[in-house]
Each structure stands twice: as C-alpha cells, then as structure tokens.
N, C-alpha and C positions, 0 to 999 in steps of 0.2 A: 789018847792024850789025857792028861790030867785036868782036873777042874781049874787049877791055878793057871795053867797054860792058856786055857780058853778065856779066862778072865783077863789075863795080860794082853792077849791078842785083841779081844773086844775093846779093852780100854785104849789100846794104841790106835785102833781103827777109829774109835770115837773121837779121840784127840785130833787125829788127822782130819776127819770130816769137819769138826768144829772149827779148826784153824782155817781150813779152806773156805768154809762159809763166812767166817769172820773177815778173811782177806777179800773175798768177793764183795761183801757188803761195804767194807771200807773203801774199796776201789770205786764202787758205784757212787757212794756218797761224795768222794773226791771229784769225780767227773761232774756230778750235779753242781757242786760248789764252784768248780772252775768255769763251767758254762754260765752260771749265774754272774760271776765276776766279769766274764767276757761280755755278756749282755749289758751289764751295768756300764762298763767302759764305753761300749759302742753307743748306748743310748745317751749317755752324758755327752759324748763327742757329737752326736747328731743334734742335740738340743743346743750345744754351744755353736755349732756351725749354722744352725737355723737362726739363732740370735744374731750372729755376726752378719749373716746375709740380710737381715732385716734392718740393720742400722743404716744411717744415711751415707755411710762409706761403701757404696756399691761397686767395689772393685772386682775385677775378674778373679782375683785370688780368693775372695770370699765365696764366690760362686763355685770355684773349683773345690774348696774345702767342703761346701755343703753337698755337692754332688758325690764327692768321695765318701763322706759320712753316710749319705743316703744309700750308696751302693753297698757299703759294709752291712747296713741293716738288712738289705735284701738277702744276705747270707745267714745272719744270726737271729734276726727278729722273728717273732711268731707270725703265723699267717694273719692273725687279727691285726697286729701292729702294721704289717705291710699293707693290708687293705685300708686301714685308717690313714696311713701315711699317703697313699696314692689318692684317696678320697680328699684328704686335706689339700694336697697339691692341685687337684683338678677342680674341686668345688669350693675351696676356701680362700686360696690365695688370689688376691686381686678383686675380691668381692667386698661387700659391705662388712663393716666391723663386726656386726652381730653374727653374720654367717661365718666369717673367718674364725671368730672366737669359739663358735660352736664346734667346728671341725678340729680346731687345735685342742680343745678340751677333750674331745673324743680320742684323739691321738695320744695325749698325755695319759688319759685313763687306761688305754689299752697297754701302754708301756708299763705303767704301774701294776696292772693286772699280770702282765707277763713276768714281772719281777716278784710276783706274789706279795705285793704290798696291799694290804686291805684298806679300803676306803668306805666310809659309811655315808658321808655327805661331802663329796668333792666339789669345790667351787668352780665357777666358770674361769677359765684361764685365758690370759691375753698376753701379748708381748708388749712390754713397756718400752717405748722409745722416747728419747729426749731430743727436742729440736736443737739444732746448732744455734748458738747465740752469736 
C-alpha cells in the first residue's frame, strides 16, 4: 500500500473515533442535565407539598400530596437527602421550633448540595405560617 492510502485510512479511523467519543460525551452530559432537571422538579414538588401540609388547612389531600412527593424523592434523591428527610420527619416534626428548624435546615442544605448549589453561609430555615384571621 502506498503512503497516501495509509494516511487516508488513519485519517478516516481518527475521524470515526473522535466522532464516537464526542457523541458519548454529549450523551453523558445530556443524561446528567436531565437527571439534574428531574431532581430539581422533584425537590421543588416536595418543598411545595411540605409547605401545603404545614398550613392550617390540614386536609387529607395535602397529606396525600406530601406522601406522594416524599415517595418520589425516595427514588431520585441522593442518599444524604433521604437520610436528612427521614431524620427531619422522625426528630424534627412535632418538636420544638428550634429542633424543627435545625432538621429542616439540614434537609434543605442537603438538597442544595445534591443540586450542586454552593453555599458559604446558609441561614437557619423555617416554615413561615400565617394565622387565620
């Protein structure tokens, strides 16, 4: 074979390899972005359901929505988020305000960490409720 033929074959193989690696990297990045979007949607739904469950309108529908949002987090949430969520439910709900706020803040911090949102000085979080007039 001539040198020109070897150069052509090598160039074609290099192009194929580069395109395969590029496609693989693009696909991997797409999966990461889709997973992050899915997590964001589920986390927002969970916080919304938690908020609605904490209002003075304690209907069975709010409890159902909270349990459904919580169950979805068991599938998509990181291990740290699930641990903090269970700890918040077991040790924070129904306890004093300081204890509740501590566990809620830990839960929110772990959600933000899972979404790769950097925090340097995250404040204490609490659920704001308004009394019915």
